[in-house]
C-alpha positions as CSV (number, residue, x, y, z in Angstrom):
1,X,-0.2,0.1,0.1
2,X,2.8,2.1,0.8
3,X,4.6,1.4,-2.3
4,X,1.4,3.5,-4.0
5,X,1.6,6.5,-1.8
6,X,2.9,9.8,-2.8
7,X,6.6,10.2,-3.8
8,X,7.9,11.2,-0.6
9,X,6.4,8.2,1.0
10,X,7.7,5.9,-2.1
11,X,11.2,7.2,-1.8
12,X,11.3,6.2,1.9
13,X,10.0,2.5,0.6
14,X,12.3,2.7,-2.0
15,X,15.1,2.9,0.5
16,X,14.1,0.6,3.3
17,X,16.4,-2.4,3.4
18,X,13.3,-4.8,4.1
19,X,11.0,-3.8,1.1
20,X,10.6,-6.5,-1.2
21,X,12.2,-6.9,-4.7
22,X,9.3,-7.0,-6.5
23,X,8.2,-3.7,-5.4
24,X,12.0,-2.2,-5.7
25,X,12.0,-3.7,-9.5
26,X,8.7,-1.5,-10.4
27,X,10.2,1.6,-8.8
28,X,13.2,0.9,-10.9
29,X,10.9,1.0,-13.9
30,X,9.1,4.1,-12.9
31,X,9.7,7.6,-15.2
32,X,10.7,9.4,-11.8
33,X,14.5,8.4,-11.6
34,X,14.7,9.4,-7.9
35,X,13.2,6.2,-7.6
36,X,15.6,4.4,-9.1
37,X,18.5,6.2,-7.1
38,X,16.5,5.6,-3.8
39,X,16.5,2.0,-4.7
40,X,20.4,2.2,-5.6
41,X,21.1,3.5,-2.1
42,X,19.2,0.7,-0.6
43,X,21.6,-1.8,1.3
44,X,18.9,-4.6,1.4
45,X,18.5,-4.1,-2.4
46,X,18.8,-7.6,-4.5
47,X,21.9,-8.0,-6.1
48,X,21.2,-8.4,-9.5
49,X,18.7,-5.5,-9.4
50,X,22.0,-3.5,-8.2
51,X,24.0,-4.8,-10.8
52,X,21.1,-3.8,-13.3
53,X,21.3,0.0,-11.8
54,X,25.2,0.1,-11.9
55,X,25.4,-0.9,-15.6
56,X,22.8,1.6,-16.8
57,X,23.9,4.2,-19.5
58,X,23.9,7.9,-18.2
59,X,24.9,9.4,-21.2
60,X,24.1,8.5,-25.0
61,X,27.1,7.1,-26.9
62,X,29.0,5.7,-24.0
63,X,29.4,4.3,-20.3
64,X,30.1,6.9,-18.0
65,X,29.8,7.0,-14.2
66,X,26.9,9.2,-12.5
67,X,25.3,9.3,-9.1
68,X,22.7,6.6,-9.7
69,X,25.4,3.9,-10.7
70,X,28.1,4.9,-8.1
71,X,25.1,4.4,-5.3
72,X,24.3,1.1,-6.6
73,X,28.2,0.1,-6.7
74,X,28.3,1.5,-3.3
75,X,25.7,-0.4,-1.9
76,X,26.9,-3.9,-4.1
77,X,30.2,-3.1,-2.3
78,X,28.4,-3.0,1.0
79,X,26.9,-6.7,0.3
80,X,28.8,-8.1,-2.0
81,X,32.6,-7.2,-2.5
82,X,33.7,-9.2,-5.1
83,X,30.4,-8.9,-7.1
84,X,31.6,-5.2,-7.3
85,X,34.8,-5.5,-8.7
86,X,33.9,-5.0,-12.2
87,X,32.5,-1.7,-11.5
88,X,35.0,-0.6,-9.5
89,X,37.4,-1.2,-12.4
90,X,34.8,1.1,-14.1
91,X,35.2,3.9,-11.8
92,X,38.7,4.0,-11.9
93,X,39.0,4.2,-15.3
94,X,37.0,7.3,-15.4
95,X,38.7,9.8,-15.3
96,X,42.5,9.0,-16.2
97,X,43.9,11.6,-13.5
98,X,43.8,11.0,-10.1
99,X,40.5,12.3,-8.4
100,X,39.0,12.4,-5.1
101,X,36.4,9.2,-5.9
102,X,39.3,7.0,-7.0
103,X,41.0,7.9,-3.8
104,X,37.9,7.0,-1.8
105,X,37.3,3.7,-3.5
106,X,40.8,2.6,-3.0
107,X,40.7,3.5,0.8
108,X,37.1,1.8,1.4
109,X,38.0,-1.0,3.9
110,X,35.2,-3.4,1.9
111,X,37.4,-3.3,-1.4
112,X,38.7,-6.6,-1.9
113,X,42.4,-7.4,-1.6
114,X,42.7,-8.7,-5.3
115,X,41.5,-5.4,-6.3
116,X,43.8,-3.6,-4.3
117,X,46.5,-5.9,-5.8
118,X,45.8,-4.6,-9.5
119,X,46.3,-1.0,-8.4
120,X,49.1,-0.8,-6.2
121,X,51.5,0.2,-9.2
122,X,49.3,3.1,-10.0
123,X,51.3,6.2,-11.4
124,X,49.6,8.5,-8.8
125,X,51.2,8.5,-5.3
126,X,47.9,9.4,-3.7
127,X,46.4,6.1,-4.9
128,X,49.4,4.1,-3.6
129,X,49.1,6.2,-0.5
130,X,45.4,4.8,-0.1
131,X,46.2,1.4,-0.9
132,X,49.3,1.7,1.9
133,X,46.6,2.4,4.3
134,X,43.7,0.2,3.4
135,X,43.4,-2.6,5.7
136,X,42.6,-5.3,3.2
137,X,45.8,-4.6,1.3
138,X,48.2,-8.0,1.6
139,X,51.3,-7.8,3.4
140,X,53.2,-8.6,0.1
141,X,51.9,-5.2,-1.3
142,X,52.5,-3.5,1.6
143,X,56.2,-4.6,1.7
144,X,56.6,-3.4,-2.1
145,X,55.1,-0.1,-1.1
146,X,57.4,0.2,1.8
147,X,59.9,0.8,-0.8
148,X,58.2,3.4,-3.0
149,X,59.7,6.2,-4.2
150,X,57.7,8.7,-2.2
151,X,58.4,9.3,0.9
152,X,54.8,9.4,2.1
153,X,53.8,6.0,0.5
154,X,56.7,4.4,2.0
155,X,55.9,5.6,5.6
156,X,52.1,4.6,5.1
157,X,53.3,1.3,4.1
158,X,55.7,0.8,6.9
159,X,53.1,1.9,9.4
160,X,50.7,-0.7,8.1
161,X,53.1,-3.6,8.2
């Protein structure tokens, strides 16, 4: 009944972790994109539903992440970090320069160590620093970063060992 109420109520229902999948599926098909965004922020949303939201194209002519994609990836990362890895790779490819978003992705303690291992050789010291600070980084990566040319990365890695 609440799923058919006014928009403000439907948004609350879409974010509630115990909302049934069939209602959330109906919300992502609704023309008001705010409902899809609310579903993407729902930590209890079904994995397949989150993957669908994470892969929706944001602009014509190519795949670019938008707030809807990122919210779905964040919820997916909370539920099943391994399932979020393909989307995290895309997050790190856009843009091709360091950004605060990339830094936050690499600092997130839910990021699997296998993902961190792929990026510890980044050209950007801030990203290597984030990996050196991440508690999921494997010991051998910490040891390699402890020899990093950047003294800040080295110190962070040695502190983590």
